[in-house]
C-alpha positions in Angstrom: 27.3 10.0 -38.1 29.6 7.8 -36.0 31.4 10.7 -34.5 28.2 12.2 -33.1 26.9 8.9 -31.9 30.0 8.7 -30.1 29.7 12.2 -28.6 26.3 11.3 -27.7 27.2 7.9 -25.8 29.9 9.7 -23.8 32.7 7.5 -25.6 36.2 9.1 -24.6 38.0 8.2 -27.9 36.6 11.4 -29.6 39.2 14.3 -30.0 38.3 17.1 -27.4 38.3 20.0 -30.0 36.0 17.5 -32.4 33.5 16.9 -29.4 33.2 20.6 -28.7 32.6 21.3 -32.5 29.5 18.7 -32.2 28.1 19.9 -28.9 27.9 23.3 -30.3 26.5 22.0 -33.3 23.7 20.3 -31.2 23.1 23.6 -29.2 22.9 25.7 -32.2 20.4 23.4 -33.9 18.5 22.5 -30.8 19.1 18.8 -31.1 17.7 16.3 -28.8 18.4 12.7 -29.3 15.6 10.3 -30.1 15.3 8.2 -26.9 12.6 6.0 -28.2 14.9 4.7 -31.1 17.8 4.4 -28.5 15.6 2.1 -26.3 14.4 0.1 -29.4 18.0 -0.6 -30.3 18.9 -1.2 -26.6 15.9 -3.5 -26.1 15.0 -1.2 -23.3 12.4 1.5 -22.4 13.8 2.6 -19.1 9.8 2.8 -18.1 8.5 0.9 -15.3 4.6 0.2 -15.4 2.9 0.8 -11.8 -0.9 -0.5 -11.6 -2.9 0.3 -8.2 -6.7 0.7 -7.3 -7.1 4.2 -6.0 -4.5 7.0 -6.4 -6.7 9.1 -4.2 -6.4 6.6 -1.2 -3.4 8.0 0.7 -2.0 4.4 1.2 -1.5 3.9 -2.3 -0.4 7.6 -3.0 2.4 7.5 -0.5 3.9 4.1 -1.9 3.4 5.6 -5.4 5.4 8.8 -4.4 8.1 6.8 -3.0 8.2 4.5 -6.0 8.3 7.4 -8.5 11.3 9.2 -6.6 13.3 6.1 -6.4 12.9 5.0 -10.0 13.9 8.3 -11.0 17.0 8.4 -9.2 17.7 4.8 -10.9 17.3 6.6 -14.4 13.6 5.1 -14.9 10.3 6.8 -15.1 7.0 5.4 -14.1 3.6 5.2 -16.0 0.8 5.1 -13.7 -2.3 3.0 -14.0 -5.1 4.0 -11.8 -7.8 1.3 -12.0 -10.4 3.0 -9.7 -10.8 -0.3 -8.1 -12.2 -1.5 -11.5 -11.2 -5.0 -12.3 -12.0 -4.4 -16.0 -9.8 -1.6 -16.2 -7.0 -3.2 -14.2 -7.0 -5.8 -17.1 -7.0 -3.2 -19.7 -3.7 -1.6 -17.9 -2.1 -4.7 -17.5 -2.3 -5.4 -21.1 -1.8 -1.7 -22.4 1.5 -1.3 -20.0 3.0 -4.7 -21.5 2.2 -3.3 -25.1 3.7 -0.2 -24.3 7.1 -2.4 -23.8 7.7 -1.2 -20.2 10.6 -2.9 -18.7 8.9 -4.3 -15.5 5.6 -3.9 -13.6 4.7 -3.0 -9.9 1.4 -4.2 -9.0 -0.5 -3.0 -5.9 -3.9 -4.3 -4.5 -6.5 -5.3 -7.0 -6.0 -8.7 -8.0 -2.9 -9.5 -5.9 -5.1 -9.1 -2.9 -8.1 -11.1 -4.1 -8.3 -14.2 -1.8 -9.7 -16.4 -4.8 -8.9 -14.6 -8.2 -10.8 -15.6 -11.4 -8.8 -18.0 -13.5 -8.9 -15.9 -16.6 -7.1 -13.1 -14.5 -4.5 -15.9 -13.1 -3.8 -16.8 -16.8 -3.4 -13.2 -17.9 -0.8 -12.4 -15.2 1.0 -15.8 -16.2 1.2 -14.6 -19.6 2.5 -11.2 -18.7 5.1 -12.6 -16.4 6.4 -15.0 -19.1 7.2 -11.9 -21.1 8.1 -9.2 -18.4 9.3 -9.2 -14.6 6.4 -8.4 -12.2 7.0 -7.4 -8.5 3.8 -7.3 -6.2 3.5 -4.7 -3.3 1.6 -5.9 -0.2 0.0 -8.7 -2.2 0.8 -11.8 -3.9 -0.3 -14.0 -6.6 1.0 -17.7 -5.6 0.0 -19.2 -8.7 1.9 -16.9 -10.8 5.8 -16.8 -11.6 6.1 -13.4 -10.3 9.8 -12.1 -9.5 8.7 -10.9 -5.8 6.0 -10.4 -3.6 7.4 -7.4 -1.3 5.3 -6.9 2.0 5.1 -4.9 4.9 4.6 -7.0 8.1 0.9 -6.4 8.5 0.3 -9.3 10.7 3.3 -8.1 12.9 1.8 -4.7 13.0 -1.3 -5.8 14.1 0.2 -8.0 16.7 2.0 -4.9 18.1 -1.5 -2.9 18.1 -3.1 -5.6 20.0 -0.3 -6.1 22.5 -0.2 -2.5 23.0 -3.8 -2.4 23.8 -3.3 -5.4 26.2 -0.6 -3.4 27.9 -2.9 -0.6 28.6 -5.6 -3.0 30.0 -7.6 -3.5 27.1 -8.9 -7.1 26.7 -12.3 -6.2 25.3 -11.3 -5.2 21.8 -13.4 -4.6 18.7 -12.3 -5.1 14.8 -13.8 -2.6 12.6 -13.8 -2.0 8.9 -12.0 -4.4 6.2 -13.6 -6.3 3.6 -13.9 -10.3 3.6 -12.5 -10.1 -0.2 -9.3 -8.6 0.7 -6.5 -10.6 1.7 -4.9 -7.8 3.9 -8.3 -7.8 5.8 -8.2 -11.3 6.4 -4.6 -11.5 7.5 -5.3 -8.8 10.0 -8.5 -10.5 11.3 -7.0 -13.6 11.7 -4.3 -12.0 14.3 -7.2 -10.5 16.1 -9.1 -13.8 16.4 -5.9 -15.3 17.8 -5.8 -12.8 20.3 -9.6 -12.6 21.1 -10.9 -16.1 20.3 -14.2 -15.4 22.5 -15.1 -12.0 21.2 -18.9 -11.5 20.7 -19.7 -11.4 16.8 -21.0 -7.9 17.0 -17.5 -6.8 17.7 -16.5 -7.4 14.3 -17.8 -5.2 11.6 -16.4 -5.6 8.1 -17.9 -2.7 6.6 -15.4 -1.5 4.3 -12.3 0.8 3.9 -13.5 4.1 3.7 -14.3 6.9 6.3 -18.2 6.0 5.7 -17.3 2.4 6.5 -15.7 3.6 10.1 -19.1 5.4 10.7 -21.1 2.6 10.0 -18.9 0.2 11.8 -19.3 2.0 15.1 -23.1 2.5 14.6 -23.4 -1.3 14.4 -21.1 -1.9 17.2 -23.2 0.4 19.6 -26.1 -2.2 19.1 -24.0 -4.9 20.8 -25.2 -5.6 24.5 -21.4 -5.8 25.5 -19.2 -2.9 24.7 -15.6 -3.2 24.1 -13.0 -0.8 25.6 -11.1 -0.4 22.4 -11.5 -0.8 18.9 -8.7 -1.7 16.0 -9.5 -0.4 12.6 -8.7 -2.0 9.4 -7.0 1.4 8.3 -6.7 5.0 9.3 -9.9 5.9 7.1 -11.9 3.7 8.9 -10.7 4.9 12.2 -11.3 8.5 11.2 -14.9 7.5 10.5 -15.1 6.0 13.8 -14.0 9.3 15.5 -16.5 10.8 13.7 -19.5 8.6 14.5 -18.1 8.5 18.3 -18.7 12.3 18.5 -22.0 12.2 17.0 -23.1 9.6 19.7 -21.4 11.4 22.7 -18.4 9.2 23.3 -15.2 10.5 24.2 -12.1 8.9 22.4 -10.2 7.5 24.3 -12.0 8.1 27.7 -14.9 5.9 26.5 -13.3 3.9 23.6 -9.8 3.7 22.6 -9.4 3.7 18.8 -6.3 2.2 16.9 -5.8 3.0 13.1 -3.5 1.2 10.5 -1.4 2.7 7.6 0.0 6.0 9.5 -1.4 8.2 6.5 -1.3 11.9 7.1 -4.8 12.0 8.3 -3.6 9.9 11.2 -2.0 13.0 12.7 -4.6 15.7 12.0 -7.5 14.2 13.4 -8.6 14.3 17.2 -7.1 12.6 18.9 -4.2 12.1 16.9 -4.1 8.3 15.9 -2.1 5.4 17.3 -1.4 3.4 14.3 1.1 1.4 12.2 3.4 2.9 9.9 4.3 0.5 6.8 7.7 1.8 6.5 6.8 3.2 3.4 10.4 4.3 2.2 11.8 0.8 2.8 9.1 -1.1 1.0 9.3 1.1 -2.1 12.9 0.7 -2.0 12.9 -3.0 -1.9 10.2 -3.5 -4.4 12.1 -1.3 -7.1 15.2 -3.1 -6.2 13.7 -6.5 -6.7 12.1 -5.3 -10.1 15.6 -3.7 -11.3 17.6 -6.7 -10.3 15.3 -8.8 -12.6 15.7 -6.4 -15.3 19.5 -6.8 -15.1 19.2 -10.8 -15.2 19.3 -11.3 -11.4 17.1 -13.5 -9.3 15.8 -11.5 -6.1 14.0 -13.4 -3.4 10.4 -14.7 -4.1 9.0 -13.1 -0.9 10.6 -9.8 0.8 9.2 -8.8 4.4 9.9 -5.2 5.3 8.9 -4.4 9.3 6.3 -2.3 10.3 6.5 0.0 13.3 3.8 1.1 15.9 3.5 5.1 16.2 1.6 5.7 19.6 -0.4 9.0 19.7 -3.4 10.0 21.9 -6.2 7.8 21.0 -5.4 5.1 23.4 -5.9 5.6 27.0 -4.9 3.3 30.0 -7.9 1.3 31.0 -8.3 -0.2 34.5 -10.2 -3.7 34.6 -12.4 -2.5 37.6 -13.6 0.4 35.3 -17.0 -0.7 34.2 -17.9 2.6 32.4 -18.2 1.1 29.2 -21.2 -0.9 30.2 -23.0 2.2 31.2 -22.0 4.3 28.2 -25.1 5.7 26.4 -25.3 7.1 23.0 -27.2 10.6 22.6 -28.5 9.3 19.6 -31.3 6.4 19.3 
C-alpha cells in the first residue's frame, strides 16, 4: 500500500519497473483514487463556493464563467449557488457550502449589495468568515472580516460615460433604471448627481434592473415637461428596454435621444443601435478575485480592497448634439 501511495502521489523514489507494474495494475483494475479521502487527509476540498443572485443575468453569468475557467486552471472546481434573488435561499447556500467544507467563498450581489443589511445576516457572514476565507465581487460587507472586496471601478465608469456625453454636447442627461436598495445603483446615481446637480426630478427613474424596467423608465420620462437629450442607464438590460420603448413612441435613437448602457453584456452589441456602454474588465475582475481567495487559502493576506479599472466602449447609440438644437422640446410621442 505504501508503494501504491507513493506512485499515486508522484514520489520519485519508486523504482521505475515497480512504478510501471503499479500503473498497469491500476489500469487493469480501472482504479481511481478516492479524492474525497485525500482531501480529508490534507484538510482541503479543492472546491470553491460561488453564490450569486441570478445566473440568467448576463452580468453574473460572465463573471462566473471567468471564475470557473480560472479556478479550473488552478486545480479547483466551483460549486454554484444561484439564489434567484431570494435572501432566504442565499442564507441556505451560505450554510450549505460551508458545511460541504469548500476551501473558500466568492459572493456576488445579494447581501453584499444591500446598503442596510439585516443584523442577523451580518452575524451569519461573520460566523462564516471566521471559518473560511470570503471574497466579495462588486460588493462589500464593511462590518464583516471578509478577505477582500474586489470591485470594478463603476464610479469611474459612470464618470467616463458622463464625460463622453458632455463632450458630445449633452448637458441634459437623465438617469434611468436601478434600485434604491442596491449599492451599485446608489454609487452610479451619486456620480450622476455630481455631474447634474440641478436635474428635474423626473429625469431620475429608479424602476429596476430589467428590460421591462427600461421600458417603464422611458414611459415615465416622456411625461416630463423638459426632455433630456441623453439617458444613462443603470445597466444594458435597462438600456435595451429604453430602446424598445423609444421605437414604440416614435423616437429615433440616437437622433432624438442618445442612450448609454452599463456592463457591456453581449446584448449591447446586437441591439439597434449598438450600445455605447462600460465594460467591467471581466477577465481581470475574476482573476483578481480568485487570486485573492487562493492567496488567503495559502495563508497569505491580500489587500482588503482591490479595484479593477473599467473601460468605455463606444458604439452607435450616442450622437453629437449641438446646444442650439432644440428638437428635444418638440419631440412628440406617437402614443398618448
